N, C-alpha and C positions, 0 to 999 in steps of 0.2 A: 422500532427499528433499532438494531444493534449493529454498530460499525466497529471496526478495529483498525488501528493505524500503526505504522512503524517506518523506520528508515533503514535502508540497506546501502552498502557501498557497491559501486560498479567500477572495478579496476580496469584501466586501460593504459597502455604505454607505461610512462613513469608518473601517471597522474591518477586521480580518482574523481568519479562523479557520485552523486548521492541521489537515490530514489526515495522519495516520500510517497507513500501510497495509502489509500483508505479502501478497505474491503467491507462489503455488506455481508455480515455473517449468515444471513438468511439463505443466500444463494451462492456465496463465494465470489461475487462479481467485484472487480476492482472498479469502484465508482468514480475515483479520481486519483490523479498522481501528478507529481512534479519532479523533474530532474534538474539538479543544479550542481555547480562545482563547489558549493559550500554547504556544510551540514550545520545550519544555524537556525535561529528563531524564524527568519523570514521564510525559510523553506517550508516548515510545518504550518505556519500561519497562512501562507499563500496556498498551500494544498487544501487546507480546510476552507478557505474562502472561495474556492473554485466551485463549490457545490452548495445547493440549498438543502439544509438539513432541518427536518421537522423538529419543532420544540419538543422537548422531552426525550429525544433520541439519546441512546447511550453510546458513547465513543470510548472504546478501550484502548489503552496504550501501555507501554512499559513505563518505567520511572526514569527515563532519560532526562537530562537536564532541559531539553527543549520542551518536553511535555509537562515538566513540573514547574516551569517558569511562571512568573506572575502574568506575563504578556499572554501566554497561552490560556491561563486561567481566566483572564478577562475576556478572551475570545469565546471560551466556553459559556461564560455568564451572559455575554451579549446575544448569543445564538440560542440560549436556553437548553444547552446540551448537558446531559448528566455525565459526569466524568467517572470513569472506571480505570483502575490501574493495576497492573500485575504486581505480584510480590517482587521485592528486589532480587535480582539475579535469578529470575525464574522464567526463562523464555517460553516454557511450556504453557504458561498462563496466556500467552498471545500466539498460540500454535497456529491458527489459520493463516495469519499474515506472515509469520516466520516461514511456514511451509511454502507458501507462494513464493517468497523471495528466494528460498533455497532452490525451488524448482526452476525459477527463471534463470538463475545463474548457472545451475548445473546443466540445464538443457540448451543453453545458448553459449555463454562465454566459455565455460570450462570444457564442454564436450567438443566445441568447434575451435578451441584455442584462439578465441577472439580477443585475447588480452592485449594485443599489441595494435589495436585499431585506434582511429581518431575518435574524439568525443561525438562527432556527428554520426558516425557509424554506430557507436554505442547507443545513442539516443534512438536511432532508427530501429535497432534490434529490439530495444525495450518496448517501443511503441507497437511494433508488429507483434511482439509476443503477447502483450496485454490485449490487443485487439483480438488475436486468435484465441487466447485463453477465455475471454469473455463470450465470444460469439461462436466458437467451434469446438472447444475442448469439452467433451462430455464428462459427466461425473456420475458415478454410481449412486451417490446419495441424492442426486437430483433426478433419479429415474432415467439415467443415461441421456440427459439433456445438458446443453451448455448453460451457464449461468444466465445469459440473456434470454435464451429460449424458455428456461424455467420461469423467469420473472414474467415474461409475456404470457405464458400459459396460465399462470396463477392470477395475474392482474384482472 
């Protein structure tokens, strides 16, 4: 199993929320995520702790400070995860999750001018988008199936 993770910002009003998400590279499914008003160590640790990851799983991230911290390294070790990291300042190395975050923002907040909403509305928009993305959004590379339908078909 190969997973990738990253954090993106979600602007609203005069504030910011942060989305930490983990994607399964196999089918592009967002397997877990967490939204918070702080981009800190607990955000990424809590995101990772929300799911059971099989030992020996590869988890790829960029070299942001939260992913290179000793606390995150310990969490990797505890869970038996193999760490993989992008080259510095090379977002293309983490393209699948970067692309997902870009689509999320461009297809919701920017296109619908949702930047002046409350944090509860922002969270609701993200949750609905991820649910729709996982369950209904077909992808050519998956034989025109959604990530969840593809996983269920292959399982």
